[in-house]
BAFI-3210 file (N, C-alpha, C; in Angstrom, 3 decimals, decimal comma, padded with zeros to 6 digits):
// residues 268
n [1|2|3|4|5|6|7|8|9|10|11|12|13|14|15|16|17|18|19|20|21|22|23|24|25|26|27|28|29|30|31|32|33|34|35|36|37|38|39|40|41|42|43|44|45|46|47|48|49|50|51|52|53|54|55|56|57|58|59|60|61|62|63|64|65|66|67|68|69|70|71|72|73|74|75|76|77|78|79|80|81|82|83|84|85|86|87|88|89|90|91|92|93|94|95|96|97|98|99|100|101|102|103|104|105|106|107|108|109|110|111|112|113|114|115|116|117|118|119|120|121|122|123|124|125|126|127|128|129|130|131|132|133|134|135|136|137|138|139|140|141|142|143|144|145|146|147|148|149|150|151|152|153|154|155|156|157|158|159|160|161|162|163|164|165|166|167|168|169|170|171|172|173|174|175|176|177|178|179|180|181|182|183|184|185|186|187|188|189|190|191|192|193|194|195|196|197|198|199|200|201|202|203|204|205|206|207|208|209|210|211|212|213|214|215|216|217|218|219|220|221|222|223|224|225|226|227|228|229|230|231|232|233|234|235|236|237|238|239|240|241|242|243|244|245|246|247|248|249|250|251|252|253|254|255|256|257|258|259|260|261|262|263|264|265|266|267|268]
n.u [-003,922|-003,156|-001,639|001,890|002,444|004,717|004,725|004,670|005,279|009,203|010,500|012,540|014,166|016,329|017,882|020,323|021,707|024,444|025,858|027,248|029,683|029,391|027,903|025,030|023,106|024,040|023,318|024,531|023,736|020,929|018,841|016,921|014,420|012,693|008,889|009,029|010,484|012,747|013,152|015,282|013,676|013,612|015,503|015,762|017,423|019,481|018,424|018,093|015,735|013,207|010,985|009,091|008,239|005,562|005,736|003,489|000,866|-000,031|001,019|000,383|-001,628|000,988|003,312|006,520|007,518|010,222|011,875|014,176|016,079|019,081|020,132|022,994|025,235|024,741|023,264|020,641|017,201|014,293|011,535|009,401|006,431|004,614|001,695|-000,886|-000,528|-002,307|-003,120|-003,673|-005,999|-004,082|-003,644|-003,225|-003,778|-003,163|-000,529|000,419|003,601|005,068|008,345|009,754|012,727|014,703|017,256|019,089|021,510|023,380|022,880|021,775|018,884|015,647|012,561|010,211|007,213|005,438|002,422|-001,103|-001,968|-003,932|-006,117|-007,884|-010,495|-010,553|-007,789|-004,747|-002,338|000,684|002,283|005,613|007,131|009,939|012,530|015,546|017,304|020,409|021,523|021,107|019,392|017,028|013,408|010,752|008,061|005,295|002,713|-000,794|-003,057|-006,195|-008,942|-010,267|-011,820|-013,733|-017,157|-017,009|-015,933|-012,768|-009,900|-007,755|-005,127|-002,422|-000,582|002,690|004,619|007,876|010,340|013,371|015,668|018,744|019,294|017,092|013,776|011,286|008,591|006,321|003,769|001,126|-000,893|-004,159|-006,300|-009,644|-010,958|-010,697|-009,254|-008,626|-011,465|-013,553|-011,491|-012,845|-014,240|-015,149|-012,745|-010,779|-011,279|-013,602|-015,287|-014,761|-012,934|-010,187|-007,002|-004,449|-000,612|001,737|005,246|007,020|010,681|012,932|015,878|015,514|013,397|014,083|015,153|012,243|010,163|007,059|003,650|001,061|-002,086|-005,439|-005,904|-008,341|-010,813|-010,830|-007,762|-005,043|-002,601|000,404|003,484|006,731|009,011|012,716|013,684|010,704|007,484|004,030|001,809|-001,754|-004,370|-008,070|-010,534|-012,764|-012,700|-009,439|-009,003|-010,019|-007,804|-005,388|-005,800|-005,843|-003,229|-001,777|-002,208|-001,316|001,556|001,199|000,054|001,394|002,209|004,306|005,435|004,372|006,772|005,489|004,642|005,664|007,065|006,238|006,650|004,985|003,866|002,875]
n.v [029,809|032,409|035,400|035,882|038,058|040,277|041,976|039,764|037,704|036,649|033,965|031,374|028,051|026,044|023,031|020,959|017,773|015,524|012,608|012,426|010,644|009,203|007,539|009,082|011,785|014,930|018,532|020,472|022,872|024,867|027,183|029,625|032,210|034,626|034,153|031,589|029,043|027,374|024,258|022,420|019,452|017,193|014,086|010,236|007,957|007,038|009,186|012,791|015,194|018,027|020,007|022,312|026,049|027,647|031,345|033,123|033,543|032,246|030,228|033,455|034,548|035,593|035,485|033,226|030,480|028,613|025,283|023,870|020,366|018,714|015,538|013,597|010,495|008,036|009,484|010,534|011,992|013,158|015,238|017,297|019,289|022,250|022,594|022,330|024,247|027,323|027,725|031,317|033,390|036,498|040,126|041,285|039,707|037,200|034,741|032,126|030,317|027,685|025,908|022,810|020,810|018,447|016,024|012,851|011,142|008,250|005,317|006,949|008,376|010,003|010,497|012,653|014,241|016,535|018,193|018,294|020,372|023,213|024,314|027,129|029,122|031,055|031,265|030,794|028,256|027,112|024,433|022,275|019,842|018,680|015,855|014,225|010,945|008,741|005,812|003,289|004,812|005,810|006,873|008,052|009,691|012,346|012,924|015,668|017,344|019,354|020,069|023,059|024,571|023,699|023,324|025,174|026,072|025,252|026,540|027,469|024,910|023,358|020,902|019,435|016,432|015,166|012,565|010,925|008,427|008,373|009,397|008,990|009,061|008,448|008,529|010,863|013,316|015,025|016,914|018,883|021,191|023,067|026,168|026,778|024,405|021,855|020,361|017,673|017,232|017,216|014,865|011,052|009,820|011,150|012,544|012,260|013,395|013,731|015,382|015,461|014,201|012,452|011,305|008,670|008,068|005,700|004,857|002,341|000,474|-002,761|-003,503|-004,229|-007,004|-007,743|-007,478|-004,729|-005,651|-004,955|-003,223|-003,150|-002,204|-000,503|000,936|003,455|003,675|002,928|001,030|001,289|-000,522|001,160|001,694|001,331|001,365|001,563|002,368|003,859|005,138|006,250|007,924|008,859|010,330|011,643|013,472|015,116|013,916|011,064|010,470|010,947|008,633|006,258|006,351|006,185|003,185|002,397|000,926|-001,002|-002,957|-003,608|-006,288|-008,868|-009,406|-011,390|-013,724|-013,008|-010,743|-007,768|-004,987|-001,676|001,567|004,700|007,644|010,812]
n.w [-031,099|-028,772|-028,787|-027,336|-024,823|-023,655|-021,477|-019,109|-016,275|-015,506|-015,138|-013,430|-012,229|-011,572|-010,786|-009,491|-009,435|-007,626|-007,142|-003,768|-003,096|-000,998|-000,856|-000,876|-002,400|-003,588|-003,860|-005,822|-007,260|-006,609|-007,261|-008,227|-009,065|-009,726|-009,300|-008,795|-006,676|-004,494|-002,287|-000,274|001,254|004,031|003,126|001,978|002,780|000,098|-001,795|-002,814|-001,760|-002,945|-003,109|-005,224|-004,649|-005,230|-005,326|-005,715|-007,028|-010,510|-013,684|-014,983|-017,981|-020,341|-018,297|-018,540|-017,299|-016,799|-015,807|-014,868|-015,099|-013,396|-013,425|-012,257|-012,530|-010,906|-008,772|-007,408|-007,130|-005,693|-006,661|-005,685|-005,581|-003,254|-003,545|-006,197|-009,132|-010,327|-013,726|-014,828|-015,496|-017,397|-016,673|-019,011|-020,739|-023,413|-023,657|-021,996|-020,842|-019,500|-019,974|-018,664|-018,258|-018,395|-017,604|-017,252|-016,281|-016,848|-014,620|-012,920|-010,935|-011,145|-009,705|-011,016|-009,364|-009,481|-008,098|-009,612|-012,353|-012,919|-015,220|-015,766|-015,902|-018,887|-019,550|-020,719|-021,946|-022,311|-022,124|-022,016|-021,670|-021,896|-021,657|-021,165|-021,379|-020,631|-021,458|-018,837|-017,296|-014,532|-014,454|-012,907|-013,853|-013,697|-014,770|-014,251|-014,884|-014,501|-015,850|-015,635|-012,594|-009,889|-010,792|-012,986|-016,885|-018,743|-019,464|-021,953|-022,940|-023,492|-023,351|-024,236|-024,054|-024,095|-024,669|-024,361|-025,059|-024,890|-026,745|-028,425|-029,828|-027,344|-026,266|-027,357|-027,682|-027,418|-025,930|-026,449|-025,243|-024,433|-024,484|-028,321|-028,928|-031,113|-032,639|-030,929|-028,792|-026,535|-026,749|-026,994|-027,886|-027,025|-023,957|-023,363|-022,022|-019,123|-016,830|-016,016|-016,318|-017,105|-016,861|-016,480|-017,049|-016,909|-016,421|-016,936|-016,735|-016,283|-017,305|-020,374|-020,279|-019,131|-020,112|-019,959|-020,240|-022,315|-020,942|-019,458|-016,535|-014,929|-015,421|-016,875|-017,016|-018,897|-019,522|-021,685|-023,110|-024,174|-026,439|-025,537|-022,495|-021,506|-020,096|-020,283|-018,729|-019,160|-017,927|-017,298|-015,409|-013,571|-011,570|-010,021|-007,486|-008,096|-010,094|-009,271|-007,778|-009,334|-011,180|-009,193|-008,859|-010,196|-011,288|-009,228|-011,112|-013,099|-015,687|-016,358|-020,021|-022,341|-024,714|-027,143|-027,209|-028,430|-027,146|-028,313|-029,394|-028,657|-030,279|-031,409]
ca.u [-003,272|-003,117|000,231|002,667|002,331|006,190|004,734|004,163|007,179|009,817|010,851|013,395|014,707|017,445|018,422|021,763|022,252|025,006|026,580|028,894|030,810|029,169|026,449|023,600|023,303|024,171|022,674|025,112|022,923|019,681|018,790|015,329|014,325|011,029|008,104|010,096|011,737|013,046|013,988|015,574|013,201|014,455|015,449|015,258|018,538|020,302|017,288|017,948|014,412|013,382|009,819|008,973|007,201|005,155|006,209|002,905|-000,022|000,460|001,808|-000,772|-001,269|002,046|004,472|006,861|008,374|011,312|012,228|015,774|016,818|019,748|020,448|024,557|025,125|024,571|022,546|019,223|016,532|012,809|010,767|007,857|005,536|004,051|000,651|-001,479|-000,097|-003,228|-003,046|-005,003|-005,564|-002,817|-004,500|-002,589|-004,353|-001,909|-000,873|001,769|004,150|006,011|009,085|010,494|013,794|015,568|018,206|019,301|022,683|023,456|022,520|021,296|017,350|014,621|011,269|008,898|006,024|004,108|001,185|-001,659|-002,062|-005,455|-006,434|-008,489|-011,379|-009,963|-006,196|-003,945|-001,519|001,099|003,421|006,508|007,802|011,585|013,097|016,453|017,681|021,181|021,306|020,700|018,916|015,759|012,515|008,906|007,133|003,532|001,785|-001,927|-004,011|-007,488|-009,561|-011,131|-012,199|-015,340|-018,301|-016,534|-015,414|-011,897|-008,732|-006,945|-004,041|-001,709|000,688|003,443|005,676|008,947|011,032|014,406|016,466|020,437|019,189|016,292|012,207|010,817|007,022|005,837|002,915|000,193|-002,641|-004,159|-007,783|-010,569|-011,888|-009,977|-008,237|-009,118|-012,834|-012,887|-010,803|-013,514|-015,007|-015,303|-011,749|-009,981|-011,279|-014,929|-016,298|-013,624|-012,354|-009,199|-006,220|-002,714|000,150|002,730|005,984|008,039|012,025|013,679|016,674|014,955|012,618|014,900|014,376|011,203|008,961|005,437|002,535|-000,477|-003,302|-006,872|-006,355|-009,188|-011,607|-010,051|-006,641|-004,819|-000,559|001,617|004,451|006,862|010,230|013,164|012,770|009,935|005,901|003,344|000,185|-002,703|-005,181|-008,620|-010,906|-014,078|-011,791|-008,267|-008,411|-009,593|-006,951|-004,619|-005,922|-005,312|-001,920|-000,986|-002,198|-000,796|002,822|001,207|-000,368|002,370|002,796|005,635|005,048|005,021|006,806|004,490|003,811|007,055|006,722|005,636|007,106|004,321|004,086|001,932]
ca.v [030,239|033,662|035,968|035,686|039,079|040,253|042,174|038,970|037,774|035,847|033,082|030,345|027,206|024,893|021,657|020,067|016,652|014,740|011,342|012,932|009,702|008,540|006,536|010,179|012,787|016,796|019,444|021,673|023,705|024,930|028,437|030,203|033,529|035,078|033,386|030,114|029,171|025,700|024,458|021,111|019,087|016,002|013,195|009,308|007,108|007,960|010,464|013,900|015,129|019,020|021,225|023,464|026,437|029,184|032,342|034,076|033,057|031,751|031,620|033,848|035,014|036,550|034,827|032,617|030,076|027,735|024,476|022,987|019,529|017,656|014,285|012,983|009,376|007,377|010,662|010,459|012,812|013,235|016,501|017,412|020,334|022,152|022,577|022,716|025,295|027,410|028,338|032,351|035,187|037,752|041,710|041,923|038,464|036,355|032,759|032,086|029,493|026,718|025,017|022,176|020,329|017,381|015,639|011,771|010,611|006,550|005,198|008,224|008,365|010,499|011,007|014,137|014,332|017,637|018,242|019,083|021,492|023,406|025,422|028,627|029,679|032,334|030,813|030,321|028,154|025,807|023,484|021,834|018,997|017,510|014,641|013,519|010,490|008,457|004,584|003,201|005,799|005,654|007,948|008,071|011,181|012,105|015,054|015,507|018,281|018,981|021,508|023,846|024,542|022,946|023,916|026,260|025,633|025,190|027,645|026,703|024,231|022,472|020,196|018,441|015,366|014,506|011,229|010,542|007,475|007,906|010,446|008,173|009,409|006,944|009,274|012,803|013,231|016,446|017,516|020,240|021,116|024,088|026,771|027,590|023,562|021,245|019,464|016,503|017,226|016,455|013,266|009,714|009,134|011,714|012,487|011,200|014,017|013,886|017,007|015,661|013,693|012,054|010,184|008,215|007,353|005,138|004,105|001,226|-000,862|-003,344|-003,554|-004,470|-008,035|-008,266|-005,830|-004,785|-005,934|-003,893|-003,573|-002,099|-002,714|000,001|002,209|005,143|003,408|002,014|000,429|000,789|-000,672|001,409|001,067|002,353|000,320|002,320|002,476|005,054|005,158|007,316|007,976|010,152|011,018|012,971|014,786|014,891|012,562|009,436|010,478|010,674|006,846|005,642|006,686|005,879|001,902|001,548|-000,018|-002,217|-003,287|-004,467|-007,578|-009,402|-009,033|-012,671|-013,296|-012,616|-009,492|-006,601|-003,254|-000,741|003,194|005,399|009,257|011,860]
ca.w [-029,826|-028,857|-029,087|-025,887|-023,656|-022,840|-020,352|-018,390|-015,262|-016,171|-013,389|-013,375|-011,366|-011,649|-009,923|-010,162|-008,044|-008,297|-006,322|-003,038|-002,807|000,257|-000,883|-000,862|-003,405|-003,162|-004,442|-005,742|-007,916|-006,238|-007,501|-008,624|-009,534|-009,927|-008,350|-008,103|-004,727|-004,294|-001,327|000,013|002,625|004,897|002,012|002,747|002,043|-001,061|-002,168|-002,046|-002,153|-003,410|-003,417|-005,842|-004,271|-005,694|-003,876|-005,871|-008,123|-011,774|-014,517|-015,630|-018,899|-020,529|-017,725|-019,367|-016,191|-016,807|-014,790|-015,444|-013,477|-014,043|-012,210|-012,433|-012,918|-009,336|-008,034|-006,621|-007,229|-006,225|-006,833|-005,735|-005,685|-002,269|-003,902|-007,765|-009,754|-011,214|-014,765|-014,377|-017,194|-016,917|-016,736|-019,973|-021,481|-024,184|-023,881|-020,741|-021,159|-018,729|-019,966|-018,547|-019,096|-017,328|-018,196|-016,125|-016,823|-016,749|-012,902|-012,388|-010,953|-010,829|-009,470|-011,026|-009,225|-009,436|-007,960|-010,424|-012,927|-012,886|-016,442|-014,984|-016,586|-019,771|-018,922|-021,746|-021,174|-023,045|-021,097|-022,956|-020,956|-022,598|-021,040|-021,957|-020,481|-020,765|-021,129|-017,939|-016,261|-014,235|-014,339|-012,834|-014,079|-013,105|-014,958|-013,796|-015,647|-014,396|-017,084|-014,418|-011,404|-009,762|-012,134|-014,576|-018,097|-018,565|-020,006|-023,477|-022,184|-025,170|-022,895|-025,165|-023,626|-024,970|-023,485|-025,327|-024,221|-025,808|-028,136|-029,470|-028,765|-026,797|-026,300|-027,813|-027,111|-026,958|-025,757|-026,526|-024,709|-023,844|-025,869|-029,176|-029,414|-032,143|-032,614|-030,956|-027,673|-025,503|-027,294|-026,630|-028,593|-026,320|-023,415|-023,105|-021,200|-018,088|-016,978|-015,250|-017,424|-016,691|-017,154|-015,259|-017,348|-016,301|-017,540|-015,807|-017,324|-015,886|-018,775|-021,582|-019,618|-018,343|-020,311|-019,521|-020,823|-022,241|-019,581|-018,942|-014,799|-014,509|-016,369|-017,643|-016,832|-019,466|-019,536|-022,482|-023,091|-025,425|-026,711|-024,407|-021,916|-021,072|-019,805|-020,419|-017,832|-019,109|-016,995|-017,331|-014,503|-013,565|-010,911|-009,432|-006,279|-008,684|-011,033|-008,203|-007,175|-010,684|-011,138|-007,538|-008,216|-011,961|-011,002|-009,008|-012,079|-014,483|-015,429|-018,001|-021,325|-022,956|-025,983|-027,857|-026,579|-027,563|-027,007|-029,175|-029,715|-028,867|-030,674|-031,526]
c.u [-002,944|-001,592|000,500|002,863|003,960|005,639|004,501|005,946|007,313|010,462|011,796|013,564|015,291|017,596|019,213|022,309|022,839|025,415|027,843|029,683|030,768|028,122|024,483|024,355|023,395|023,820|023,751|024,961|021,147|019,584|017,289|015,458|013,240|009,906|008,315|010,386|011,460|013,785|013,914|014,369|014,185|014,280|015,361|016,427|019,326|019,506|017,701|016,338|014,341|011,593|009,775|007,490|006,870|005,228|004,794|002,145|000,434|001,109|000,067|-000,598|-000,027|003,245|005,286|007,935|009,524|011,963|013,086|016,213|017,808|020,281|022,003|023,784|025,211|023,659|021,152|018,475|014,790|011,909|009,672|007,434|004,818|002,685|000,348|-001,007|-001,703|-002,944|-004,289|-004,804|-004,839|-004,210|-004,539|-003,223|-002,500|-001,643|000,662|002,266|005,122|006,705|009,627|011,703|014,682|016,150|018,745|020,245|022,830|023,658|022,419|019,369|016,781|013,750|010,741|007,963|005,352|003,106|000,207|-001,659|-003,399|-005,586|-007,937|-009,312|-010,542|-008,462|-005,617|-002,398|-000,326|002,642|004,353|007,148|008,915|012,216|014,281|017,203|019,109|020,997|021,672|020,281|017,868|014,988|011,175|008,989|006,071|003,520|-000,028|-002,460|-005,738|-007,725|-010,757|-011,631|-013,540|-016,131|-018,431|-015,636|-013,538|-011,246|-008,413|-005,760|-003,620|-000,706|001,606|004,542|006,198|009,907|011,909|015,477|017,415|020,064|017,729|014,885|011,764|008,997|007,588|004,730|001,995|-000,860|-003,229|-006,182|-008,127|-010,618|-010,577|-009,192|-009,471|-010,637|-012,299|-012,084|-011,437|-014,234|-014,648|-013,923|-010,318|-010,476|-012,183|-015,694|-015,768|-013,081|-010,631|-008,240|-004,671|-002,058|000,874|003,931|007,240|009,236|012,554|014,505|016,250|013,776|012,965|014,760|013,357|010,387|007,831|004,597|001,116|-001,364|-004,039|-006,549|-007,697|-010,054|-011,587|-008,640|-006,291|-002,620|000,204|002,532|005,055|008,741|011,639|014,075|011,892|008,257|005,089|001,833|-000,389|-003,567|-006,271|-009,791|-012,117|-013,158|-010,257|-007,999|-008,733|-008,676|-005,916|-004,572|-005,886|-004,014|-001,011|-000,835|-001,691|000,848|002,694|000,669|-000,081|002,891|003,989|004,748|005,297|005,928|006,566|003,855|004,967|006,174|006,805|005,881|005,609|004,430|003,085|002,536]
c.v [031,260|034,409|036,153|037,312|039,330|040,888|041,138|038,706|036,564|035,164|031,824|029,398|026,515|024,116|020,987|018,925|015,788|013,623|012,175|011,555|008,888|007,773|007,790|010,853|014,349|017,151|020,435|022,945|023,772|026,393|028,475|031,774|033,663|034,152|032,097|030,273|027,356|025,575|022,403|020,573|017,515|014,483|011,861|008,690|007,149|008,541|011,653|014,446|017,206|019,232|022,178|024,314|027,489|030,097|033,175|033,303|032,703|030,697|031,808|034,362|036,050|036,306|033,371|031,393|028,872|026,556|023,568|021,577|018,748|016,411|013,471|011,263|009,268|008,055|009,877|010,953|012,996|014,842|016,691|019,057|020,631|022,405|022,650|024,059|025,480|028,160|029,566|032,976|036,067|038,940|041,594|041,131|037,698|035,231|032,723|030,406|028,608|025,379|023,854|020,877|019,254|016,453|013,987|011,152|008,925|006,570|005,988|007,918|009,297|010,263|012,424|014,198|015,735|017,258|019,167|020,317|022,056|024,294|025,702|028,286|031,270|032,195|030,329|029,781|026,890|025,278|022,675|020,961|018,088|017,085|013,889|012,511|009,649|007,150|004,315|003,771|005,574|007,100|007,235|009,386|011,090|013,631|014,759|016,246|017,774|020,686|021,846|023,352|024,003|024,254|025,376|025,125|026,031|026,319|026,712|025,835|023,203|022,105|019,307|017,896|014,979|013,646|011,133|010,000|007,691|008,573|009,823|008,682|007,989|007,365|010,999|012,771|014,762|016,851|018,697|020,292|022,441|024,863|027,447|025,737|023,032|020,216|018,382|015,813|016,432|015,067|012,381|009,197|009,986|011,453|011,977|012,073|013,935|014,945|016,585|013,953|013,664|011,145|009,524|007,710|006,904|004,307|003,616|000,799|-001,957|-003,641|-004,351|-006,222|-008,779|-006,953|-006,342|-005,190|-005,114|-004,200|-002,412|-002,652|-001,825|000,616|003,566|004,932|002,514|001,893|000,504|000,805|000,191|000,969|001,936|001,966|001,259|001,831|003,681|004,691|006,255|007,042|009,285|009,714|011,709|013,936|014,493|014,136|011,455|009,562|010,176|008,437|005,936|005,743|006,149|003,908|001,048|000,749|-001,251|-003,118|-004,052|-005,669|-008,055|-009,996|-010,668|-012,420|-012,633|-011,170|-008,234|-005,693|-002,527|000,561|003,581|007,384|009,700|012,767]
c.w [-030,180|-028,568|-027,533|-025,386|-023,440|-022,168|-019,089|-017,508|-015,960|-015,030|-014,017|-012,353|-011,988|-010,436|-010,205|-009,189|-008,413|-006,558|-005,202|-002,450|-001,787|000,464|-000,640|-002,285|-002,991|-004,303|-005,446|-006,630|-007,225|-006,462|-008,170|-008,542|-010,211|-008,645|-008,199|-007,389|-004,990|-003,173|-000,847|001,230|002,554|003,476|002,936|001,854|001,036|-001,622|-001,661|-002,564|-002,310|-003,483|-004,063|-005,385|-004,896|-004,670|-004,571|-006,816|-009,265|-012,126|-015,231|-016,934|-019,670|-019,438|-018,931|-017,650|-016,639|-015,957|-015,547|-014,493|-014,177|-013,120|-012,854|-012,088|-010,888|-008,672|-008,111|-006,459|-006,897|-006,112|-007,204|-006,039|-004,234|-002,396|-005,587|-008,049|-010,652|-012,726|-015,010|-015,740|-016,589|-017,003|-018,341|-021,248|-022,678|-023,312|-022,479|-021,093|-019,811|-019,327|-018,874|-018,869|-018,015|-018,127|-017,044|-016,591|-016,162|-015,194|-012,343|-012,421|-010,458|-010,575|-009,424|-010,473|-008,514|-009,257|-008,832|-011,291|-013,484|-014,123|-015,616|-016,012|-017,479|-019,649|-020,408|-021,619|-021,964|-022,191|-022,226|-021,765|-021,231|-021,358|-021,871|-021,160|-020,780|-020,690|-020,192|-016,432|-015,326|-014,097|-013,841|-012,949|-014,376|-013,843|-015,229|-014,382|-015,064|-014,885|-016,094|-013,854|-011,103|-010,297|-013,062|-015,860|-017,685|-019,137|-021,538|-022,585|-023,244|-023,773|-023,505|-023,801|-024,105|-024,191|-024,470|-024,510|-025,073|-027,014|-028,798|-028,429|-028,665|-026,939|-026,968|-028,526|-026,528|-026,838|-025,892|-026,203|-024,827|-025,312|-027,082|-029,716|-030,393|-031,515|-031,972|-029,513|-026,164|-025,614|-026,966|-026,990|-027,842|-024,427|-022,493|-022,097|-019,788|-018,055|-016,121|-015,963|-017,335|-017,120|-016,780|-016,709|-016,928|-017,163|-016,769|-017,058|-017,557|-016,966|-019,586|-021,310|-019,530|-018,763|-019,891|-020,771|-021,115|-021,248|-019,530|-017,314|-014,618|-015,258|-016,102|-017,031|-018,007|-019,534|-020,646|-022,511|-024,417|-025,009|-026,025|-023,550|-021,226|-020,780|-019,650|-020,046|-018,300|-018,479|-017,255|-016,133|-014,193|-012,819|-010,594|-008,564|-007,028|-009,573|-010,828|-008,108|-007,845|-010,975|-010,144|-007,953|-009,342|-011,834|-010,919|-010,006|-013,152|-014,097|-016,222|-018,742|-022,107|-024,103|-026,700|-028,283|-026,509|-027,622|-028,158|-028,201|-029,055|-029,106|-031,014|-032,819]
res [m|g|g|v|n|t|a|g|v|r|a|e|a|e|i|r|a|r|a|d|g|r|g|g|t|a|l|p|v|l|e|s|r|g|p|l|a|l|r|r|t|r|g|s|g|a|t|a|h|v|m|l|v|g|a|m|s|g|p|h|g|g|d|h|f|t|v|r|a|g|v|g|a|d|a|r|l|r|v|g|s|a|a|a|t|l|a|l|p|g|q|h|g|g|q|a|r|q|d|v|r|i|s|v|a|a|g|g|e|l|h|w|l|p|e|p|l|i|s|v|t|g|s|e|l|a|v|h|t|h|v|d|l|e|p|g|a|r|l|v|l|r|e|e|l|v|l|g|r|t|g|e|d|p|g|r|l|t|s|r|l|t|v|r|v|d|g|r|p|v|l|d|q|e|l|d|s|g|p|g|a|h|n|g|w|d|g|p|a|v|l|g|g|h|r|a|v|g|q|l|v|v|v|d|p|e|f|t|d|k|p|v|a|p|d|v|p|a|d|g|l|a|v|l|p|l|a|g|p|a|v|l|v|s|a|v|a|p|d|a|l|t|l|r|r|l|l|d|r|a|p|a|s|f|t|p|a|s|p|a|t|p|a|s|p|a|s|a]
***
């Protein structure tokens, strides 16, 4: 990996959601600095909706973006982004970083559904998404990575996703792709030549009594139950549109596991 360029831009955004006592969700903290902007949009029912808007392109090489989201007990929050994120080469080179830190309290619910992250030729970005859930919390988290724009090679992209429930790791995996990554990242055991890869993590207390069975409901799509209780959906596709369609259809394919099909943890 390349060295970090200290001349890059620093950007931070923070969301705090809590139950308002009237059946809805309040946002006592909605703060953003630098090229990240948070906007509350029209919600539905008890769920508050927030949109993350990039006020400029990036992250560029040397930039460091940090997003924090905390959902309190019985609060419901849905977070999306206004457009895809482009990881771009910086004027001075160097690696960019993007850290996402999420916490959800017991009884809280978070839908984290950003638009895809596109790794542009010559860029170098490390992303780490860290999620901490209390027992009884619910989560739907989608991550979509597109390796290169149409007709171009990707940049270097390292993405790590860590999910813990009650302090115990449920999922800890990393994908390293592009120039300089370990050999085989584009081989049949990983991406198989595809340029769009994504995952959907669903954590729901109901999976304790009704675990989901492992499945391959479509070509390029796999459903894997995790200890937690949680489910990991992984998908690869030739393009972002096909990837989104695969991930969107996955929850409808969840089927109950038989008593002889226990959930198993996944880690890397």
